[in-house]
C-alpha positions as CSV (number, residue, x, y, z in Angstrom):
1,X,4.8,54.4,-19.7
2,X,3.9,51.6,-22.2
3,X,3.8,48.1,-22.1
4,X,4.3,45.0,-24.1
5,X,2.7,41.9,-22.9
6,X,3.6,38.3,-24.1
7,X,1.9,35.8,-22.2
8,X,4.1,35.4,-19.2
9,X,6.5,38.3,-20.7
10,X,5.9,42.0,-19.6
11,X,8.2,44.9,-21.5
12,X,8.5,48.4,-20.2
13,X,9.0,50.6,-23.2
14,X,9.6,54.4,-24.8
15,X,9.4,56.3,-28.1
16,X,11.2,59.2,-28.7
17,X,11.1,61.0,-32.2
18,X,10.5,60.0,-36.4
19,X,11.9,59.2,-39.0
20,X,13.6,55.4,-39.3
21,X,13.0,52.8,-36.5
22,X,15.9,52.5,-34.1
23,X,16.0,50.0,-31.4
24,X,18.3,51.0,-28.3
25,X,19.4,49.3,-25.9
26,X,21.2,50.7,-22.5
27,X,24.5,49.4,-20.9
28,X,24.3,48.5,-17.2
29,X,24.8,44.6,-17.5
30,X,21.5,42.5,-16.7
31,X,20.5,45.9,-14.9
32,X,20.3,47.4,-18.4
33,X,17.8,49.5,-18.5
34,X,15.7,53.0,-19.4
35,X,16.7,54.9,-16.7
36,X,20.1,54.7,-17.1
37,X,20.4,56.8,-20.0
38,X,21.4,59.8,-18.5
39,X,24.5,58.4,-16.8
40,X,25.1,56.6,-20.5
41,X,28.5,58.1,-22.3
42,X,26.1,59.9,-24.4
43,X,22.3,59.9,-24.5
44,X,21.8,57.8,-27.6
45,X,17.8,58.9,-27.1
46,X,18.7,62.2,-26.8
47,X,21.3,62.7,-29.7
48,X,18.9,61.1,-32.2
49,X,16.0,61.5,-31.8
50,X,15.4,64.1,-34.4
51,X,17.0,61.2,-37.4
52,X,15.4,58.5,-35.9
53,X,12.7,56.8,-34.3
54,X,14.2,56.1,-31.7
55,X,12.9,52.6,-29.1
56,X,14.1,51.9,-25.9
57,X,13.1,49.4,-22.8
58,X,13.7,48.1,-20.0
59,X,15.3,44.5,-20.4
60,X,13.8,41.4,-19.1
61,X,14.5,41.2,-15.0
62,X,16.7,44.1,-14.8
63,X,16.3,45.7,-10.7
64,X,15.4,49.2,-10.6
65,X,13.3,48.6,-14.5
66,X,9.4,47.6,-15.0
67,X,10.6,44.6,-17.0
68,X,9.2,41.5,-16.1
69,X,9.6,37.4,-17.2
70,X,11.0,33.7,-16.0
71,X,14.2,33.3,-15.9
72,X,15.2,31.6,-19.2
73,X,18.4,29.3,-18.0
74,X,18.0,27.5,-21.4
75,X,18.6,29.8,-24.0
76,X,19.3,32.8,-22.2
77,X,20.0,35.5,-25.2
78,X,17.7,34.2,-27.2
79,X,15.4,35.6,-24.7
80,X,16.6,39.2,-25.1
81,X,16.4,38.3,-28.3
82,X,13.0,37.2,-28.4
83,X,11.9,40.4,-26.0
84,X,13.0,42.7,-28.5
85,X,11.9,41.1,-32.0
86,X,8.7,41.0,-30.4
87,X,8.9,44.1,-28.9
88,X,9.3,45.3,-32.1
89,X,6.3,43.3,-33.5
90,X,4.0,44.9,-31.2
91,X,4.6,48.2,-32.2
92,X,4.2,47.3,-36.4
93,X,8.3,47.8,-37.3
94,X,9.6,44.7,-39.7
95,X,13.0,46.3,-40.2
96,X,15.0,48.5,-37.3
97,X,18.7,49.9,-36.8
98,X,20.1,48.0,-33.5
99,X,22.4,50.1,-31.5
100,X,23.6,48.5,-28.3
101,X,26.1,49.5,-25.0
102,X,28.2,47.7,-23.2
103,X,25.9,44.0,-23.1
104,X,23.9,45.7,-26.0
105,X,26.5,44.6,-28.3
106,X,25.4,40.7,-27.1
107,X,22.6,41.7,-28.1
108,X,23.0,43.3,-31.8
109,X,24.6,40.0,-32.6
110,X,21.9,37.4,-31.2
111,X,19.5,39.8,-33.3
112,X,21.6,39.1,-36.8
113,X,21.6,36.1,-35.7
114,X,18.1,35.4,-35.4
115,X,16.6,37.9,-37.7
116,X,19.3,39.1,-40.3
117,X,16.6,40.3,-42.1
118,X,15.0,42.7,-40.2
119,X,18.1,44.2,-38.6
120,X,19.1,46.8,-41.3
121,X,22.8,48.2,-39.9
122,X,23.5,47.9,-35.5
123,X,26.2,49.8,-34.2
124,X,28.0,48.3,-31.3
125,X,29.0,50.1,-28.3
126,X,31.5,49.7,-25.2
127,X,30.9,45.6,-26.2
128,X,30.8,43.3,-23.5
129,X,32.9,40.5,-24.3
130,X,35.3,37.4,-22.5
131,X,38.9,38.9,-21.5
132,X,40.6,36.0,-20.5
133,X,42.7,37.2,-18.0
134,X,39.9,37.5,-15.5
135,X,37.4,35.4,-17.7
136,X,33.9,36.0,-14.9
137,X,34.0,39.6,-14.9
138,X,30.6,39.5,-16.5
139,X,29.5,36.1,-14.0
140,X,30.8,37.5,-11.1
141,X,28.8,40.7,-12.2
142,X,24.9,39.1,-12.2
143,X,26.2,37.1,-8.8
144,X,27.2,40.2,-6.5
145,X,25.4,42.6,-8.4
146,X,22.1,41.8,-10.1
147,X,21.1,38.8,-8.5
148,X,20.8,39.0,-4.8
149,X,18.2,42.7,-5.5
150,X,16.8,39.6,-7.8
151,X,16.5,36.8,-5.8
152,X,14.8,39.4,-2.8
153,X,11.9,40.3,-5.3
154,X,11.5,36.4,-6.4
155,X,11.3,33.7,-4.0
156,X,10.1,31.7,-6.2
157,X,13.7,31.5,-8.4
158,X,16.7,29.6,-6.0
159,X,20.3,30.4,-6.7
160,X,20.9,27.0,-8.3
161,X,19.1,28.5,-10.6
162,X,20.4,32.2,-11.2
163,X,23.7,29.8,-11.6
164,X,22.8,27.6,-13.7
165,X,21.6,31.1,-16.2
166,X,24.6,32.3,-15.7
167,X,26.6,29.5,-16.7
168,X,24.5,30.0,-20.1
169,X,25.0,34.0,-20.3
170,X,29.2,33.5,-19.7
171,X,30.7,30.4,-19.7
172,X,28.9,28.5,-22.1
173,X,30.9,30.4,-24.7
174,X,33.9,32.1,-23.2
175,X,35.0,33.9,-25.6
176,X,34.3,36.8,-28.2
177,X,30.9,38.3,-27.6
178,X,29.4,35.1,-25.6
179,X,26.2,35.5,-27.7
180,X,26.9,34.2,-31.2
181,X,30.5,32.6,-32.8
182,X,33.1,33.4,-34.3
183,X,31.3,31.5,-37.0
184,X,29.4,33.3,-37.1
185,X,30.7,37.0,-37.5
186,X,33.1,35.7,-40.5
187,X,29.9,35.4,-42.3
188,X,27.4,37.7,-40.5
189,X,26.4,40.4,-43.8
190,X,24.6,43.0,-41.8
191,X,26.8,46.1,-41.6
192,X,27.7,47.2,-38.2
193,X,29.5,50.0,-36.7
194,X,32.4,49.4,-33.4
195,X,33.0,51.6,-31.3
196,X,35.8,50.3,-29.7
197,X,36.0,50.6,-25.6
198,X,39.1,49.0,-23.0
199,X,37.6,48.4,-19.0
200,X,37.4,45.5,-17.0
201,X,33.4,44.9,-18.1
202,X,34.7,46.1,-22.1
203,X,37.5,43.9,-23.4
204,X,39.1,46.5,-26.6
205,X,40.1,42.7,-27.6
206,X,36.5,42.0,-27.6
207,X,35.3,44.7,-29.7
208,X,38.8,44.5,-32.9
209,X,37.5,40.8,-33.0
210,X,34.5,42.5,-34.2
211,X,35.2,44.7,-36.5
212,X,38.7,42.0,-38.1
213,X,36.0,39.3,-38.4
214,X,32.3,40.6,-39.0
215,X,32.9,41.6,-43.6
216,X,31.0,44.7,-43.5
217,X,32.3,45.8,-40.0
218,X,33.9,49.8,-38.9
219,X,35.6,50.7,-36.3
220,X,35.2,54.6,-34.7
221,X,38.1,56.4,-33.9
222,X,39.3,54.7,-30.2
223,X,40.0,56.3,-28.3
224,X,36.4,58.0,-28.2
225,X,34.9,59.8,-24.9
226,X,36.4,62.1,-25.2
227,X,37.9,65.7,-25.3
228,X,34.0,66.5,-25.9
229,X,34.5,67.4,-29.3
230,X,35.8,64.0,-30.3
231,X,32.5,62.5,-28.7
232,X,30.1,64.8,-30.7
233,X,32.2,63.6,-33.9
234,X,31.8,60.1,-32.8
235,X,28.3,60.4,-32.7
236,X,27.9,62.5,-36.3
237,X,29.9,59.5,-37.4
238,X,27.0,57.5,-35.6
239,X,24.1,58.9,-37.7
240,X,26.2,58.9,-40.8
241,X,26.4,55.5,-40.5
242,X,23.1,55.0,-40.2
243,X,22.1,57.1,-42.6
244,X,24.5,56.1,-45.3
245,X,22.3,52.3,-44.7
246,X,19.0,53.6,-44.1
247,X,16.5,52.2,-46.8
248,X,15.2,54.1,-49.6
249,X,11.4,54.3,-48.8
250,X,8.9,52.1,-50.3
251,X,7.2,53.7,-54.2
252,X,3.8,53.6,-53.7
């Protein structure tokens, strides 16, 4: 599998299909990795490989993946964006679509903030977000699911570092989608399609807040995961949304 290297960060990625670039990240929280696609609510690579140049990646330090790097305590969401934008630079891609599942909703908003001139449109599928009645769902998942295996493989990292990292991911901005502020969402001009969910880690309200605040956001049907006919219609909705926002080819 191909890798992109930048300093002490190494990112494993895959590509399939052709056309306008679509960077799509699977769910799994901090274990967002390519091998999660077969168990996703739908496999975006298979769904869109005939429409777009689909690019996916193991996120930095995802267990079960092959991407590695330091634990970026001071700016964790910015570090994920740096990895994703660095991969696009490595591939020679300036403008692209982004679709993020689960934690990828946070990735999407941070990329829109960091590189508004590059993210042409975004899709937030089942976004992670803050749940006031259970505020530490994501923190606890990182501590109890991701951290033990990671620490076993990285004896150079302490639990204190992990706790600080998780704090800055999920507790520094205990609201909304963690990675950006509501003020940013209100002024974000990137077109986005929001696919709501309602599980402990994917609060319905977070998706609805994104859709209500962002001036160029729209919603899919909800619920949309079943029956199969409705899921197929929703996948078509995503495809149409992206095609509608695809830039015209440059005239030579």
